[in-house]
C-alpha positions in Angstrom: 142.1 50.3 -26.4 138.6 49.5 -27.8 137.6 48.2 -24.4 138.7 51.4 -22.7 136.6 53.4 -25.1 133.6 51.2 -24.3 134.2 51.7 -20.6 133.9 55.5 -21.0 130.8 55.3 -23.2 128.5 56.3 -20.4 130.4 59.6 -20.2 128.9 60.4 -23.6 125.5 58.8 -23.5 124.1 59.1 -20.0 123.5 62.9 -20.3 121.2 62.3 -23.3 118.7 60.7 -21.0 119.2 63.3 -18.3 118.4 66.3 -20.5 114.7 65.7 -20.2 114.7 66.6 -16.5 114.9 70.3 -16.5 113.0 72.7 -14.3 113.2 76.1 -12.6 109.6 76.7 -11.5 107.2 75.7 -8.8 105.9 72.6 -10.6 107.4 69.3 -9.6 109.8 67.6 -12.0 109.9 69.8 -15.0 106.3 71.1 -15.0 105.4 74.8 -15.3 102.4 76.3 -13.6 103.2 80.0 -14.1 100.3 80.4 -16.6 99.0 83.8 -15.6 99.9 86.6 -13.2 96.5 86.5 -11.4 96.9 82.7 -10.9 100.5 83.1 -9.7 99.4 85.7 -7.2 97.0 83.1 -5.8 99.6 80.3 -5.9 97.7 78.5 -8.7 94.6 78.0 -6.5 92.4 78.8 -9.5 90.6 75.5 -10.2 87.1 76.4 -9.0 87.1 80.1 -9.9 88.8 82.2 -12.6 90.0 85.7 -13.0 90.8 85.4 -16.8 91.2 83.2 -19.8 94.1 81.2 -18.3 91.2 78.9 -17.1 91.9 77.1 -20.3 95.0 75.6 -18.6 93.7 75.2 -15.0 90.1 74.2 -15.6 88.5 74.9 -19.0 85.0 74.4 -17.6 85.5 77.9 -16.0 85.5 79.8 -19.4 81.7 79.8 -19.3 82.1 82.4 -16.5 83.8 84.8 -18.9 81.6 87.2 -20.9 82.1 88.2 -24.5 85.5 87.7 -26.1 88.7 88.0 -24.0 92.3 88.0 -25.1 95.2 87.7 -22.7 99.0 87.8 -23.1 101.4 87.3 -20.3 104.9 86.2 -19.2 106.7 85.3 -16.0 110.2 86.6 -15.4 112.1 83.9 -13.4 115.4 84.4 -11.6 116.8 81.1 -10.2 119.6 81.0 -7.7 121.3 77.7 -7.2 124.5 76.7 -5.2 126.3 73.4 -4.7 128.7 72.6 -1.9 130.9 69.5 -2.6 131.3 66.7 -0.1 134.6 65.8 -1.8 136.4 69.2 -1.9 134.3 71.4 0.3 134.2 74.0 -2.6 131.0 75.9 -3.4 129.9 76.4 -7.0 127.1 78.7 -8.2 125.0 78.2 -11.2 125.4 80.9 -13.8 122.8 83.6 -13.7 120.0 83.1 -16.2 116.6 84.8 -16.9 113.7 82.6 -18.0 110.4 83.9 -19.2 107.8 81.3 -20.2 105.0 83.2 -21.9 101.3 82.6 -22.6 98.5 83.5 -25.0 94.8 82.8 -24.2 91.6 83.7 -26.0 88.0 82.8 -25.1 84.7 83.5 -26.7 81.2 83.0 -25.3 78.7 82.1 -28.1 75.7 82.0 -25.7 74.8 81.1 -22.2 75.6 77.4 -22.7 78.6 77.3 -25.1 82.0 78.9 -24.9 85.2 78.3 -26.9 88.9 78.9 -25.9 92.3 78.6 -27.3 95.6 78.6 -25.3 99.2 78.7 -26.4 101.6 78.1 -23.4 104.6 76.2 -22.1 103.6 73.3 -19.7 107.1 71.9 -19.3 110.7 73.1 -19.5 113.3 75.7 -18.6 116.9 74.9 -17.8 120.1 74.8 -15.8 123.6 76.2 -16.5 126.6 75.2 -14.4 130.2 76.6 -14.8 132.4 74.7 -17.3 135.0 73.9 -14.6 132.6 72.7 -11.8 132.9 69.3 -10.2 129.9 67.8 -12.1 131.0 69.1 -15.5 131.1 65.5 -16.9 127.5 65.0 -15.9 126.1 68.4 -17.1 127.1 71.9 -17.9 124.1 73.3 -19.7 120.6 72.0 -20.2 117.7 73.8 -21.9 114.2 72.5 -22.8 111.3 74.4 -24.2 107.8 73.2 -24.9 105.0 74.9 -26.9 101.5 73.7 -26.4 98.4 74.6 -28.5 95.2 73.8 -26.6 91.7 74.5 -28.1 88.8 73.7 -25.7 85.0 73.7 -25.7 82.9 74.3 -22.6 79.2 73.4 -22.2 76.9 74.5 -19.5 74.7 71.4 -19.1 72.7 72.7 -16.1 72.4 76.1 -14.5 75.0 75.0 -11.9 77.2 72.5 -13.8 79.7 73.1 -16.7 81.9 70.5 -18.4 84.7 71.1 -20.9 87.2 69.2 -23.1 90.0 69.9 -25.4 93.0 68.5 -27.2 96.7 69.4 -27.0 99.4 69.6 -29.7 102.8 69.9 -28.0 106.2 70.7 -29.6 109.4 70.0 -27.6 112.8 71.4 -28.3 115.9 70.8 -26.2 119.7 71.3 -26.1 122.2 69.7 -23.7 125.9 70.2 -23.2 128.5 68.6 -21.0 132.3 68.1 -20.8 134.0 64.8 -21.8 136.8 63.5 -19.6 139.8 62.4 -21.6 142.4 62.9 -18.9 143.0 59.1 -18.9 144.7 59.6 -22.3 146.5 62.8 -21.2 144.2 64.9 -23.3 142.1 68.0 -22.3 138.4 67.9 -22.0 136.1 67.5 -25.0 132.6 68.8 -25.3 129.3 67.1 -26.2 126.2 68.8 -27.4 122.8 67.3 -28.0 120.0 68.9 -29.9 116.6 67.3 -30.3 112.9 68.0 -30.9 109.6 66.2 -31.3 105.8 66.4 -31.1 103.1 64.8 -29.0 99.3 64.9 -28.6 97.0 64.7 -25.6 93.7 65.9 -24.2 92.3 67.7 -21.2 88.9 67.9 -19.4 87.3 70.0 -16.7 84.1 70.2 -14.6 82.7 73.0 -12.4 79.8 72.7 -9.9 78.3 75.7 -8.2 76.9 74.1 -5.1 75.5 77.3 -3.7 75.8 81.0 -4.7 78.9 81.2 -2.5 80.5 77.8 -2.9 81.9 76.1 -6.0 84.1 73.0 -6.6 86.1 72.3 -9.7 88.3 69.6 -11.1 90.4 69.1 -14.2 92.6 66.5 -15.8 95.4 66.7 -18.4 96.4 63.4 -20.0 99.9 62.0 -20.6 101.6 63.2 -23.7 104.1 60.9 -25.5 106.8 62.7 -27.4 109.1 60.9 -29.9 112.2 63.0 -29.9 114.7 63.0 -32.7 118.1 64.4 -31.9 121.7 64.9 -33.1 124.7 64.1 -30.8 127.8 66.1 -31.8 131.3 66.1 -30.3 134.1 68.7 -30.0 137.1 66.4 -29.5 140.7 67.3 -28.4 142.2 64.9 -31.0 140.9 63.7 -34.4 142.0 60.1 -33.4 138.9 60.0 -31.1 136.4 60.7 -33.9 135.9 57.1 -35.0 135.0 56.1 -31.4 132.9 59.2 -30.7 131.2 60.0 -34.0 128.5 62.7 -34.6 125.3 60.7 -34.9 121.5 60.9 -34.7 119.5 59.4 -31.9 115.9 58.8 -30.8 114.2 58.6 -27.4 110.6 58.4 -26.3 109.4 60.6 -23.4 106.0 60.4 -21.7 105.0 63.6 -20.0 102.9 62.9 -16.9 99.1 63.1 -16.4 98.0 65.9 -14.1 94.8 66.2 -11.9 93.6 69.4 -10.1 90.9 69.9 -7.6 89.7 73.1 -5.9 87.1 74.4 -3.5 86.2 78.1 -3.8 84.3 80.3 -1.3 83.1 83.8 -1.8 80.7 84.3 1.1 83.1 86.7 3.0 82.8 89.6 0.6 85.1 91.4 -0.2 87.4 88.5 0.7 87.3 85.3 -1.4 89.6 82.2 -1.2 90.2 78.8 -2.7 91.9 75.7 -1.4 93.3 73.4 -4.1 95.4 70.3 -4.6 97.4 68.9 -7.5 98.5 65.3 -8.4 101.2 64.6 -11.0 101.7 61.1 -12.3 105.5 61.0 -12.5 105.5 57.3 -11.5 105.1 56.6 -15.3 108.7 57.8 -15.7 110.5 54.6 -14.9 113.3 54.6 -17.4 114.5 56.2 -20.6 115.7 54.3 -23.6 118.1 55.9 -26.2 118.7 54.5 -29.6 121.7 55.8 -31.7 122.1 55.4 -35.4 125.8 54.9 -35.1 127.5 53.3 -32.1 129.3 55.6 -29.7 132.3 53.6 -28.3 130.5 50.4 -29.4 127.0 51.1 -28.0 123.8 51.8 -29.9 121.3 51.4 -27.1 121.2 52.6 -23.5 118.5 52.2 -20.9 118.7 54.4 -17.8 116.5 53.9 -14.8 114.6 56.9 -13.4 112.0 55.4 -11.0 110.3 58.7 -10.3 107.2 58.8 -8.0 103.9 60.6 -8.1 103.7 64.0 -6.3 101.1 66.0 -4.6 100.8 69.7 -3.9 98.5 71.7 -1.6 97.8 75.4 -2.1 95.6 78.2 -0.9 94.9 81.5 -2.7 93.0 84.6 -1.4 91.7 87.8 -3.1 90.7 91.0 -1.4 88.6 93.3 -3.5 89.4 96.9 -2.4 87.1 98.5 -4.9 85.8 98.0 -8.4 89.2 98.7 -9.9 91.8 97.1 -7.5 92.1 93.7 -5.9 95.0 92.3 -3.8 96.1 88.7 -4.1 98.1 86.3 -1.9 98.9 82.6 -1.7 100.9 79.7 -0.4 101.9 76.4 -1.9 103.7 73.3 -0.7 104.8 70.7 -3.2 106.7 67.4 -3.0 109.2 66.4 -5.7 109.3 63.2 -7.8 113.0 62.5 -7.9 114.2 59.6 -5.6 117.7 59.8 -3.9 119.0 57.0 -6.1 118.6 58.9 -9.4 118.9 62.5 -8.1 121.5 64.5 -10.1 122.4 68.1 -10.9 120.6 68.5 -14.2 117.4 68.8 -12.1 118.2 69.3 -8.5 114.6 69.2 -7.5 113.4 69.2 -3.9 110.3 69.7 -1.8 109.3 73.3 -2.1 107.5 76.2 -0.4 106.0 79.1 -2.5 104.8 82.5 -1.2 103.0 84.8 -3.5 101.4 88.3 -3.7 99.9 90.3 -6.4 97.6 93.1 -7.6 94.8 93.1 -10.2 93.8 96.4 -11.9 90.6 96.5 -13.9 89.6 99.5 -16.0 86.8 99.4 -18.5 87.7 96.7 -21.0 91.3 96.2 -19.8 92.9 94.2 -17.0 96.5 94.5 -15.9 97.9 92.0 -13.3 101.3 91.9 -11.7 102.4 89.3 -9.1 105.5 88.3 -7.2 106.4 84.8 -6.0 109.3 83.5 -3.9 110.0 79.8 -4.2 112.3 78.2 -1.6 113.4 74.6 -2.3 114.5 72.6 0.7 118.2 71.7 0.7 118.8 68.5 -1.2 121.7 66.1 -0.7 123.1 64.1 -3.5 124.8 60.9 -2.2 124.6 58.3 -4.9 126.8 56.5 -7.5 126.0 58.8 -10.4 129.4 60.2 -11.6 131.3 60.8 -14.8 131.5 57.1 -15.7 129.7 54.3 -13.8 131.6 51.6 -15.6 135.0 52.4 -14.1 134.0 52.4 -10.4 132.9 55.3 -8.3 134.8 58.6 -8.8 133.9 60.9 -5.9 136.0 63.7 -7.6 133.4 63.9 -10.4 130.2 62.7 -8.7 128.9 66.2 -7.7 127.8 64.6 -4.4 127.0 67.3 -1.8 124.3 69.8 -0.9 122.2 71.7 -3.4 120.5 75.0 -2.3 118.0 76.7 -4.5 115.5 79.5 -4.6 113.7 81.4 -7.3 112.2 84.9 -7.6 109.3 85.3 -10.1 107.5 88.3 -11.5 104.3 87.6 -13.4 102.7 90.1 -15.8 99.4 89.7 -17.7 97.3 92.0 -19.8 93.7 91.2 -20.8 91.4 92.9 -23.3 87.7 92.3 -23.3 85.2 93.0 -26.1 
C-alpha cells in the first residue's frame, strides 16, 4: 500500500512547480507589459520616446524628458478566452471567464535640467488560469493565480545635452495560489482537492540609456536584471477519506524561482510631423529557467524533494508603434507586435498554454491643461498550440491519455487600457 501511495506522489507535488507559469498577457512566459495605456496603444514600442511616467518601466532614462512633477495611475482590463479540444475524447472545454486588471502607479519629478527622479509601483509578472473542475486535465490543474507587486525607484542623469542614463532598484513581492484535483479512483474514492498558497520577496535592478542622435532621431535601451524569489508556501489537502491524511499531510514547502532578465531596444523617429513612430525589440532570458526544486517539511507519500525540468528558451519580440497628432489635444495611437514563446513542446502544459502571439493595438490620447487621459484597446491572438507529451496525472504509473490534456489549445485576449496623468 505504501508503494502505491508513493507512485501517486507526483499527482500531489508536480503542480507545485507548475504554479509559477501563469500568464494571460502579451509578454512571453508569465511577463506583463501592460504598463500604461499610451504604451499599450503603441504595442509597447516606447523605449526611445515616452508619453508619460511609465518610462520608469520601459526606459528610465526617458524621465528627463518629463517636465515638473507627474503622477499617473492606470489599469488594463483583460478578458482572456481559452479553449481546449481533446485528442483523447474529442471534447472541447472552455476556461472559465475571468477578468484581470493589473494596475500601475508612477510618479516622476524633475529637479533640474540634469537630474530627475521616479517611482513606479506595478506588476511585472503574473495573472492566471481557471479550468472547469471536471475537465480532462483536472489532475494537472484547475486554478492558478499569481500576483507580483514591484516597487521601483529610479534616478536619471543627463550627462550631455544628447545623452541620458538612469538606474534603479526593484523590491518585488510575489503571492500565488494553485488548486487541482487528486485522483483517488484507484481506491474507489471520489476526487480530492489540493491547494497551495505561497509568497516571497526578491530584489533586482534596472538601467536605461537614451541618445538623441539628431533632432528627429533617438535610440534607447534598457535592462532589467533577474530577480530571485524564495517562496514559502503551505500545501493543504481536502481528502475523501481520513485514512489518506497520514500519506497526504498538510505541510509547508519552499521553492526558489528566478524571474528572467529583460533587455529592450528602440529607435524613434519624429521627422514626419504630425506622424511619429518607433520600432523596438525585446529579449527575455527564459533559458535560466531550467528546473524547479521543491522542498517539503513533511513527506507527501514518502517524498520530501522533487526536481522538475523546465528547459525554457530565450524569446524575442518585435514591435512597431505609431502616433498621429491631430491637434494639441488629441493624438491617435496604433501598433503591432509579434512575440515568440519560451515553453518547449516537452514541458508544455495547461497551466500556461503559451504560444507565439500577434498583437494589434489602437488608442487615443487626450491632453487638456495639466491632465492627460489615455484609453487603448488591444487584441492578442495566440497561435494554436498542440500538447503532445507525457505530462499527465501521474508519470510514475505509465502514460494515461485520459488525463493528459493532450490536444489543441486556442487562445485570444481582449485588453482595454486606461491611464490618467496629472502634471504640476
